[in-house]
Biotite code that builds the C-alpha atoms (Angstrom):
import biotite.structure as struc

atoms = struc.array([
    struc.Atom([11.204, -1.099, -19.591], chain_id="A", res_id=1, res_name="MET", atom_name="CA", element="C"),
    struc.Atom([8.287, -1.883, -17.579], chain_id="A", res_id=2, res_name="ALA", atom_name="CA", element="C"),
    struc.Atom([6.509, -1.549, -21.354], chain_id="A", res_id=3, res_name="ASP", atom_name="CA", element="C"),
    struc.Atom([8.891, -4.077, -22.672], chain_id="A", res_id=4, res_name="LEU", atom_name="CA", element="C"),
    struc.Atom([7.762, -6.461, -19.510], chain_id="A", res_id=5, res_name="LEU", atom_name="CA", element="C"),
    struc.Atom([3.929, -5.465, -20.483], chain_id="A", res_id=6, res_name="ALA", atom_name="CA", element="C"),
    struc.Atom([4.876, -6.510, -23.810], chain_id="A", res_id=7, res_name="ALA", atom_name="CA", element="C"),
    struc.Atom([5.810, -9.948, -22.773], chain_id="A", res_id=8, res_name="HIS", atom_name="CA", element="C"),
    struc.Atom([2.496, -10.090, -20.723], chain_id="A", res_id=9, res_name="GLY", atom_name="CA", element="C"),
    struc.Atom([3.761, -8.857, -16.918], chain_id="A", res_id=10, res_name="ALA", atom_name="CA", element="C"),
    struc.Atom([0.637, -6.504, -15.210], chain_id="A", res_id=11, res_name="ALA", atom_name="CA", element="C"),
    struc.Atom([2.407, -3.478, -14.480], chain_id="A", res_id=12, res_name="ILE", atom_name="CA", element="C"),
    struc.Atom([2.146, -1.066, -11.307], chain_id="A", res_id=13, res_name="ILE", atom_name="CA", element="C"),
    struc.Atom([3.731, 2.327, -11.452], chain_id="A", res_id=14, res_name="ASP", atom_name="CA", element="C"),
    struc.Atom([4.436, 3.515, -8.024], chain_id="A", res_id=15, res_name="THR", atom_name="CA", element="C"),
    struc.Atom([4.880, 7.256, -9.916], chain_id="A", res_id=16, res_name="ASP", atom_name="CA", element="C"),
    struc.Atom([1.988, 6.556, -11.507], chain_id="A", res_id=17, res_name="GLU", atom_name="CA", element="C"),
    struc.Atom([0.236, 6.268, -7.981], chain_id="A", res_id=18, res_name="ILE", atom_name="CA", element="C"),
    struc.Atom([1.784, 8.920, -5.967], chain_id="A", res_id=19, res_name="ALA", atom_name="CA", element="C"),
    struc.Atom([0.296, 11.330, -8.678], chain_id="A", res_id=20, res_name="ARG", atom_name="CA", element="C"),
    struc.Atom([-3.140, 9.783, -7.636], chain_id="A", res_id=21, res_name="GLU", atom_name="CA", element="C"),
    struc.Atom([-3.315, 10.218, -4.859], chain_id="A", res_id=22, res_name="VAL", atom_name="CA", element="C"),
    struc.Atom([-2.453, 13.803, -4.077], chain_id="A", res_id=23, res_name="VAL", atom_name="CA", element="C"),
    struc.Atom([-5.337, 14.488, -6.845], chain_id="A", res_id=24, res_name="GLN", atom_name="CA", element="C"),
    struc.Atom([-7.856, 16.204, -5.288], chain_id="A", res_id=25, res_name="PRO", atom_name="CA", element="C"),
    struc.Atom([-10.291, 13.711, -3.180], chain_id="A", res_id=26, res_name="GLY", atom_name="CA", element="C"),
    struc.Atom([-6.938, 11.781, -3.172], chain_id="A", res_id=27, res_name="GLY", atom_name="CA", element="C"),
    struc.Atom([-5.903, 9.892, 0.282], chain_id="A", res_id=28, res_name="PRO", atom_name="CA", element="C"),
    struc.Atom([-2.857, 12.128, 0.400], chain_id="A", res_id=29, res_name="ALA", atom_name="CA", element="C"),
    struc.Atom([-4.408, 15.119, -0.930], chain_id="A", res_id=30, res_name="HIS", atom_name="CA", element="C"),
    struc.Atom([-5.585, 17.041, 1.927], chain_id="A", res_id=31, res_name="ALA", atom_name="CA", element="C"),
    struc.Atom([-2.665, 16.737, 3.965], chain_id="A", res_id=32, res_name="ALA", atom_name="CA", element="C"),
    struc.Atom([-0.408, 17.639, 1.158], chain_id="A", res_id=33, res_name="VAL", atom_name="CA", element="C"),
    struc.Atom([-1.969, 20.726, 1.061], chain_id="A", res_id=34, res_name="VAL", atom_name="CA", element="C"),
    struc.Atom([-2.094, 21.269, 4.926], chain_id="A", res_id=35, res_name="GLU", atom_name="CA", element="C"),
    struc.Atom([1.941, 20.883, 4.860], chain_id="A", res_id=36, res_name="ARG", atom_name="CA", element="C"),
    struc.Atom([3.085, 22.522, 1.751], chain_id="A", res_id=37, res_name="PHE", atom_name="CA", element="C"),
    struc.Atom([-0.111, 24.724, 0.372], chain_id="A", res_id=38, res_name="GLY", atom_name="CA", element="C"),
    struc.Atom([0.379, 23.388, -2.720], chain_id="A", res_id=39, res_name="THR", atom_name="CA", element="C"),
    struc.Atom([0.123, 20.420, -4.873], chain_id="A", res_id=40, res_name="ILE", atom_name="CA", element="C"),
    struc.Atom([1.843, 22.285, -7.945], chain_id="A", res_id=41, res_name="ASP", atom_name="CA", element="C"),
    struc.Atom([4.218, 19.580, -9.009], chain_id="A", res_id=42, res_name="ARG", atom_name="CA", element="C"),
    struc.Atom([7.071, 22.165, -10.261], chain_id="A", res_id=43, res_name="ARG", atom_name="CA", element="C"),
    struc.Atom([6.967, 23.950, -6.944], chain_id="A", res_id=44, res_name="THR", atom_name="CA", element="C"),
    struc.Atom([6.750, 21.097, -4.770], chain_id="A", res_id=45, res_name="LEU", atom_name="CA", element="C"),
    struc.Atom([9.365, 18.952, -6.740], chain_id="A", res_id=46, res_name="ALA", atom_name="CA", element="C"),
    struc.Atom([11.798, 22.818, -6.032], chain_id="A", res_id=47, res_name="ASP", atom_name="CA", element="C"),
    struc.Atom([11.085, 22.346, -2.548], chain_id="A", res_id=48, res_name="LEU", atom_name="CA", element="C"),
    struc.Atom([11.838, 18.683, -1.585], chain_id="A", res_id=49, res_name="VAL", atom_name="CA", element="C"),
    struc.Atom([14.980, 18.575, -3.854], chain_id="A", res_id=50, res_name="PHE", atom_name="CA", element="C"),
    struc.Atom([16.224, 21.113, -1.931], chain_id="A", res_id=51, res_name="SER", atom_name="CA", element="C"),
    struc.Atom([15.115, 20.552, 1.904], chain_id="A", res_id=52, res_name="ASP", atom_name="CA", element="C"),
    struc.Atom([15.749, 17.280, 3.139], chain_id="A", res_id=53, res_name="HIS", atom_name="CA", element="C"),
    struc.Atom([12.991, 17.495, 6.031], chain_id="A", res_id=54, res_name="ASP", atom_name="CA", element="C"),
    struc.Atom([10.240, 18.840, 3.809], chain_id="A", res_id=55, res_name="ALA", atom_name="CA", element="C"),
    struc.Atom([11.000, 15.389, 1.767], chain_id="A", res_id=56, res_name="ARG", atom_name="CA", element="C"),
    struc.Atom([10.782, 13.623, 4.709], chain_id="A", res_id=57, res_name="ARG", atom_name="CA", element="C"),
    struc.Atom([7.316, 14.887, 5.776], chain_id="A", res_id=58, res_name="ASP", atom_name="CA", element="C"),
    struc.Atom([6.291, 14.436, 1.624], chain_id="A", res_id=59, res_name="LEU", atom_name="CA", element="C"),
    struc.Atom([7.581, 11.257, 2.017], chain_id="A", res_id=60, res_name="ASP", atom_name="CA", element="C"),
    struc.Atom([5.819, 10.252, 5.300], chain_id="A", res_id=61, res_name="VAL", atom_name="CA", element="C"),
    struc.Atom([2.379, 11.802, 3.935], chain_id="A", res_id=62, res_name="ILE", atom_name="CA", element="C"),
    struc.Atom([2.844, 10.245, 0.021], chain_id="A", res_id=63, res_name="VAL", atom_name="CA", element="C"),
    struc.Atom([4.105, 6.203, 0.562], chain_id="A", res_id=64, res_name="HIS", atom_name="CA", element="C"),
    struc.Atom([1.283, 5.049, 2.605], chain_id="A", res_id=65, res_name="PRO", atom_name="CA", element="C"),
    struc.Atom([-1.274, 6.346, 0.365], chain_id="A", res_id=66, res_name="ALA", atom_name="CA", element="C"),
    struc.Atom([0.902, 4.916, -2.416], chain_id="A", res_id=67, res_name="VAL", atom_name="CA", element="C"),
    struc.Atom([1.520, 1.268, -0.205], chain_id="A", res_id=68, res_name="ALA", atom_name="CA", element="C"),
    struc.Atom([-2.370, 1.524, 0.536], chain_id="A", res_id=69, res_name="ALA", atom_name="CA", element="C"),
    struc.Atom([-2.983, 1.192, -3.577], chain_id="A", res_id=70, res_name="VAL", atom_name="CA", element="C"),
    struc.Atom([-0.557, -0.977, -4.520], chain_id="A", res_id=71, res_name="VAL", atom_name="CA", element="C"),
    struc.Atom([-1.736, -3.571, -1.777], chain_id="A", res_id=72, res_name="GLU", atom_name="CA", element="C"),
    struc.Atom([-5.055, -3.057, -3.307], chain_id="A", res_id=73, res_name="GLN", atom_name="CA", element="C"),
    struc.Atom([-4.222, -3.710, -7.067], chain_id="A", res_id=74, res_name="ARG", atom_name="CA", element="C"),
    struc.Atom([-2.135, -6.491, -6.016], chain_id="A", res_id=75, res_name="LEU", atom_name="CA", element="C"),
    struc.Atom([-5.022, -8.172, -4.543], chain_id="A", res_id=76, res_name="ALA", atom_name="CA", element="C"),
    struc.Atom([-7.312, -7.793, -7.346], chain_id="A", res_id=77, res_name="GLY", atom_name="CA", element="C"),
    struc.Atom([-4.158, -8.964, -9.491], chain_id="A", res_id=78, res_name="ASN", atom_name="CA", element="C"),
    struc.Atom([-4.928, -12.285, -11.580], chain_id="A", res_id=79, res_name="GLN", atom_name="CA", element="C"),
    struc.Atom([-1.703, -11.920, -13.720], chain_id="A", res_id=80, res_name="ALA", atom_name="CA", element="C"),
    struc.Atom([0.851, -14.761, -13.198], chain_id="A", res_id=81, res_name="PRO", atom_name="CA", element="C"),
    struc.Atom([3.743, -11.905, -12.932], chain_id="A", res_id=82, res_name="VAL", atom_name="CA", element="C"),
    struc.Atom([3.039, -8.272, -11.292], chain_id="A", res_id=83, res_name="VAL", atom_name="CA", element="C"),
    struc.Atom([5.825, -6.114, -11.669], chain_id="A", res_id=84, res_name="VAL", atom_name="CA", element="C"),
    struc.Atom([6.085, -2.715, -8.994], chain_id="A", res_id=85, res_name="LEU", atom_name="CA", element="C"),
    struc.Atom([7.826, -0.033, -10.713], chain_id="A", res_id=86, res_name="VAL", atom_name="CA", element="C"),
    struc.Atom([9.268, 1.480, -8.012], chain_id="A", res_id=87, res_name="VAL", atom_name="CA", element="C"),
    struc.Atom([12.277, 4.459, -8.505], chain_id="A", res_id=88, res_name="PRO", atom_name="CA", element="C"),
    struc.Atom([12.487, 4.956, -4.912], chain_id="A", res_id=89, res_name="LEU", atom_name="CA", element="C"),
    struc.Atom([12.424, 1.095, -3.641], chain_id="A", res_id=90, res_name="LEU", atom_name="CA", element="C"),
    struc.Atom([15.596, 1.482, -1.281], chain_id="A", res_id=91, res_name="VAL", atom_name="CA", element="C"),
    struc.Atom([14.154, 4.610, -0.320], chain_id="A", res_id=92, res_name="GLU", atom_name="CA", element="C"),
    struc.Atom([10.677, 3.866, 0.672], chain_id="A", res_id=93, res_name="ALA", atom_name="CA", element="C"),
    struc.Atom([12.192, 0.834, 2.599], chain_id="A", res_id=94, res_name="GLY", atom_name="CA", element="C"),
    struc.Atom([10.215, -1.662, 0.217], chain_id="A", res_id=95, res_name="TRP", atom_name="CA", element="C"),
    struc.Atom([12.871, -3.979, -0.486], chain_id="A", res_id=96, res_name="THR", atom_name="CA", element="C"),
    struc.Atom([11.744, -6.898, 1.427], chain_id="A", res_id=97, res_name="ASP", atom_name="CA", element="C"),
    struc.Atom([8.650, -6.311, 0.013], chain_id="A", res_id=98, res_name="LYS", atom_name="CA", element="C"),
    struc.Atom([9.367, -8.061, -3.275], chain_id="A", res_id=99, res_name="VAL", atom_name="CA", element="C"),
    struc.Atom([10.255, -11.178, -4.536], chain_id="A", res_id=100, res_name="ASP", atom_name="CA", element="C"),
    struc.Atom([13.164, -10.193, -7.297], chain_id="A", res_id=101, res_name="HIS", atom_name="CA", element="C"),
    struc.Atom([14.515, -6.832, -7.830], chain_id="A", res_id=102, res_name="ILE", atom_name="CA", element="C"),
    struc.Atom([15.940, -5.525, -11.023], chain_id="A", res_id=103, res_name="VAL", atom_name="CA", element="C"),
    struc.Atom([17.889, -2.436, -11.102], chain_id="A", res_id=104, res_name="VAL", atom_name="CA", element="C"),
    struc.Atom([18.111, -0.657, -14.418], chain_id="A", res_id=105, res_name="VAL", atom_name="CA", element="C"),
    struc.Atom([21.694, 0.534, -14.291], chain_id="A", res_id=106, res_name="ASP", atom_name="CA", element="C"),
    struc.Atom([22.569, 3.764, -15.809], chain_id="A", res_id=107, res_name="THR", atom_name="CA", element="C"),
    struc.Atom([26.116, 6.089, -15.248], chain_id="A", res_id=108, res_name="PRO", atom_name="CA", element="C"),
    struc.Atom([24.940, 9.388, -13.781], chain_id="A", res_id=109, res_name="GLU", atom_name="CA", element="C"),
    struc.Atom([26.498, 11.255, -16.531], chain_id="A", res_id=110, res_name="GLU", atom_name="CA", element="C"),
    struc.Atom([24.351, 9.415, -19.233], chain_id="A", res_id=111, res_name="ILE", atom_name="CA", element="C"),
    struc.Atom([21.278, 9.712, -16.788], chain_id="A", res_id=112, res_name="ALA", atom_name="CA", element="C"),
    struc.Atom([21.643, 13.515, -16.719], chain_id="A", res_id=113, res_name="VAL", atom_name="CA", element="C"),
    struc.Atom([22.303, 13.835, -20.141], chain_id="A", res_id=114, res_name="ARG", atom_name="CA", element="C"),
    struc.Atom([19.047, 11.932, -21.290], chain_id="A", res_id=115, res_name="ARG", atom_name="CA", element="C"),
    struc.Atom([16.931, 14.096, -18.792], chain_id="A", res_id=116, res_name="VAL", atom_name="CA", element="C"),
    struc.Atom([18.116, 17.784, -19.865], chain_id="A", res_id=117, res_name="VAL", atom_name="CA", element="C"),
    struc.Atom([17.920, 16.474, -23.365], chain_id="A", res_id=118, res_name="ALA", atom_name="CA", element="C"),
    struc.Atom([14.714, 15.568, -23.386], chain_id="A", res_id=119, res_name="SER", atom_name="CA", element="C"),
    struc.Atom([13.692, 19.148, -21.968], chain_id="A", res_id=120, res_name="GLY", atom_name="CA", element="C"),
    struc.Atom([12.394, 18.138, -18.611], chain_id="A", res_id=121, res_name="ARG", atom_name="CA", element="C"),
    struc.Atom([14.448, 19.501, -16.343], chain_id="A", res_id=122, res_name="LEU", atom_name="CA", element="C"),
    struc.Atom([17.999, 21.054, -15.948], chain_id="A", res_id=123, res_name="THR", atom_name="CA", element="C"),
    struc.Atom([21.157, 20.093, -15.682], chain_id="A", res_id=124, res_name="GLU", atom_name="CA", element="C"),
    struc.Atom([21.401, 21.673, -11.771], chain_id="A", res_id=125, res_name="PRO", atom_name="CA", element="C"),
    struc.Atom([17.366, 20.057, -11.291], chain_id="A", res_id=126, res_name="ASP", atom_name="CA", element="C"),
    struc.Atom([18.461, 17.053, -12.200], chain_id="A", res_id=127, res_name="VAL", atom_name="CA", element="C"),
    struc.Atom([21.510, 16.822, -10.453], chain_id="A", res_id=128, res_name="ARG", atom_name="CA", element="C"),
    struc.Atom([19.907, 17.795, -7.469], chain_id="A", res_id=129, res_name="ARG", atom_name="CA", element="C"),
    struc.Atom([17.104, 14.743, -7.595], chain_id="A", res_id=130, res_name="ARG", atom_name="CA", element="C"),
    struc.Atom([20.073, 12.213, -7.716], chain_id="A", res_id=131, res_name="ILE", atom_name="CA", element="C"),
    struc.Atom([21.938, 13.454, -4.792], chain_id="A", res_id=132, res_name="ALA", atom_name="CA", element="C"),
    struc.Atom([18.366, 13.486, -2.843], chain_id="A", res_id=133, res_name="ALA", atom_name="CA", element="C"),
    struc.Atom([18.185, 9.439, -3.957], chain_id="A", res_id=134, res_name="GLN", atom_name="CA", element="C"),
    struc.Atom([19.534, 6.311, -2.849], chain_id="A", res_id=135, res_name="ALA", atom_name="CA", element="C"),
    struc.Atom([23.023, 6.186, -4.573], chain_id="A", res_id=136, res_name="THR", atom_name="CA", element="C"),
    struc.Atom([23.758, 4.066, -7.354], chain_id="A", res_id=137, res_name="ARG", atom_name="CA", element="C"),
    struc.Atom([25.742, 1.586, -5.534], chain_id="A", res_id=138, res_name="ARG", atom_name="CA", element="C"),
    struc.Atom([23.042, 1.649, -2.991], chain_id="A", res_id=139, res_name="GLN", atom_name="CA", element="C"),
    struc.Atom([20.665, 0.674, -5.748], chain_id="A", res_id=140, res_name="ARG", atom_name="CA", element="C"),
    struc.Atom([23.079, -2.200, -6.661], chain_id="A", res_id=141, res_name="LEU", atom_name="CA", element="C"),
    struc.Atom([23.430, -4.002, -3.769], chain_id="A", res_id=142, res_name="ALA", atom_name="CA", element="C"),
    struc.Atom([20.165, -4.791, -3.650], chain_id="A", res_id=143, res_name="HIS", atom_name="CA", element="C"),
    struc.Atom([19.743, -5.786, -6.902], chain_id="A", res_id=144, res_name="ALA", atom_name="CA", element="C"),
    struc.Atom([19.339, -9.438, -7.998], chain_id="A", res_id=145, res_name="ASP", atom_name="CA", element="C"),
    struc.Atom([19.362, -8.852, -11.441], chain_id="A", res_id=146, res_name="THR", atom_name="CA", element="C"),
    struc.Atom([21.267, -5.733, -13.213], chain_id="A", res_id=147, res_name="VAL", atom_name="CA", element="C"),
    struc.Atom([19.581, -4.364, -16.504], chain_id="A", res_id=148, res_name="LEU", atom_name="CA", element="C"),
    struc.Atom([22.796, -1.890, -18.086], chain_id="A", res_id=149, res_name="THR", atom_name="CA", element="C"),
    struc.Atom([21.210, 1.164, -20.204], chain_id="A", res_id=150, res_name="ASN", atom_name="CA", element="C"),
    struc.Atom([23.718, 2.874, -22.177], chain_id="A", res_id=151, res_name="ARG", atom_name="CA", element="C"),
    struc.Atom([23.080, 2.330, -25.492], chain_id="A", res_id=152, res_name="GLY", atom_name="CA", element="C"),
    struc.Atom([19.707, 2.272, -27.143], chain_id="A", res_id=153, res_name="SER", atom_name="CA", element="C"),
    struc.Atom([16.541, 0.837, -26.472], chain_id="A", res_id=154, res_name="LEU", atom_name="CA", element="C"),
    struc.Atom([17.040, -1.854, -28.713], chain_id="A", res_id=155, res_name="ASP", atom_name="CA", element="C"),
    struc.Atom([19.935, -2.939, -26.363], chain_id="A", res_id=156, res_name="ASP", atom_name="CA", element="C"),
    struc.Atom([17.533, -2.671, -23.639], chain_id="A", res_id=157, res_name="LEU", atom_name="CA", element="C"),
    struc.Atom([15.131, -4.651, -24.848], chain_id="A", res_id=158, res_name="ALA", atom_name="CA", element="C"),
    struc.Atom([18.066, -7.728, -25.745], chain_id="A", res_id=159, res_name="ARG", atom_name="CA", element="C"),
    struc.Atom([18.387, -7.448, -22.131], chain_id="A", res_id=160, res_name="GLN", atom_name="CA", element="C"),
    struc.Atom([14.855, -7.609, -20.938], chain_id="A", res_id=161, res_name="VAL", atom_name="CA", element="C"),
    struc.Atom([13.737, -10.481, -23.533], chain_id="A", res_id=162, res_name="ASP", atom_name="CA", element="C"),
    struc.Atom([16.923, -12.260, -22.212], chain_id="A", res_id=163, res_name="ALA", atom_name="CA", element="C"),
    struc.Atom([16.054, -11.564, -18.372], chain_id="A", res_id=164, res_name="PHE", atom_name="CA", element="C"),
    struc.Atom([12.212, -12.710, -19.236], chain_id="A", res_id=165, res_name="TRP", atom_name="CA", element="C"),
    struc.Atom([13.397, -15.763, -20.925], chain_id="A", res_id=166, res_name="ALA", atom_name="CA", element="C"),
    struc.Atom([15.419, -16.487, -17.636], chain_id="A", res_id=167, res_name="ALA", atom_name="CA", element="C"),
    struc.Atom([12.484, -15.366, -15.165], chain_id="A", res_id=168, res_name="ALA", atom_name="CA", element="C"),
    struc.Atom([9.909, -17.830, -16.898], chain_id="A", res_id=169, res_name="ARG", atom_name="CA", element="C"),
    struc.Atom([12.984, -21.067, -16.900], chain_id="A", res_id=170, res_name="ARG", atom_name="CA", element="C"),
    struc.Atom([12.668, -20.529, -12.878], chain_id="A", res_id=171, res_name="ARG", atom_name="CA", element="C"),
])
């Protein structure tokens, strides 16, 4: 969805990309992650934090403030009329009050699982562990100002984004 909004002229700040940046060598969270977990191998770390609540909490305590600081820097330097923060863990991070409008792209769990497994990135058990560790669909939807449904094709989603953008520009 971020690419679709960028095509309309929105500036995009993606917290997943920033999270990868802050744990790179020399990044503000690198040393603390290595000290706590011994590695930054993404696969190994993901296996640990999606199976151990305390490990996930520890990682969040290290990474979330570093990500927030980078987001603040990028917002301060951004002159775009519309800035979209892509925050997959918006609810979990407690950021719902930091934005003006929350758009949730809603996909039924079974469709999401099937899509990720089909991409070859994760196995079904891995996907389900990650889903279980995150805010529920109901929790995300409770915070939504706008819900776009992603059950069909990319063209279907693009039409919803176009309509959302047109409505947002009128506001």
